[in-house]
C-alpha positions in Angstrom: 18.4 -9.8 27.9 22.0 -9.3 27.0 22.5 -12.6 27.6 19.9 -14.0 25.4 21.3 -12.1 22.5 24.5 -12.9 22.9 23.3 -16.7 23.1 21.3 -15.9 19.3 24.3 -14.0 18.0 26.5 -17.2 18.9 24.0 -19.9 17.4 23.6 -18.0 14.3 27.3 -17.5 14.0 27.9 -21.6 14.6 25.4 -22.2 12.1 27.3 -19.7 9.5 30.6 -21.9 10.3 29.1 -25.3 9.6 27.5 -24.2 6.8 30.3 -22.7 5.0 31.8 -26.2 5.8 29.4 -28.4 3.8 29.6 -25.9 0.7 32.1 -28.2 -0.6 29.7 -29.9 -3.6 27.9 -26.6 -4.3 28.4 -24.3 -7.0 30.0 -21.1 -6.8 26.3 -19.3 -7.2 25.0 -21.5 -4.4 28.0 -21.0 -2.2 27.5 -16.9 -2.5 23.8 -17.6 -1.7 24.4 -19.5 1.2 26.8 -17.3 2.6 24.8 -14.2 2.0 21.9 -15.7 3.5 24.1 -16.4 6.8 25.5 -12.8 6.8 22.2 -11.3 6.4 20.7 -13.3 9.0 23.4 -12.1 11.6 23.4 -8.6 10.4 19.3 -8.8 10.8 19.7 -10.1 14.3 22.0 -7.6 15.2 20.1 -4.6 13.5 16.7 -5.8 15.4 18.3 -6.6 18.7 17.7 -10.4 18.3 14.1 -10.2 16.5 13.2 -13.6 14.5 11.4 -11.3 11.8 14.8 -9.3 11.4 16.6 -12.5 11.7 14.6 -14.2 8.8 14.3 -10.7 6.8 18.4 -10.2 6.9 18.5 -14.1 5.4 16.2 -13.6 2.7 17.9 -10.4 1.8 21.1 -11.4 1.9 20.3 -15.0 0.1 18.8 -12.7 -2.5 21.9 -10.6 -2.9 24.6 -13.5 -2.8 22.9 -14.9 -5.7 22.9 -12.1 -7.5 26.8 -11.8 -6.7 27.3 -15.5 -7.5 26.1 -15.5 -11.1 28.6 -15.9 -14.3 29.1 -12.7 -15.7 30.1 -13.9 -19.5 
């Protein structure tokens, strides 16, 4: 079971790194949302021992938080 969790964590971490490279043409708000979703997915997976629902929920929450952080505060 631990091997599967390590594989899931590694795959999620790789996806986050690859998505960060693709952020060049994105706005700051979009970048913050993507980074938040990636970090939330990793956090959700870790907290729920690799549960798909936890990973998806973490990504959703992280995306919302990243979206709020990336807003212009003028």
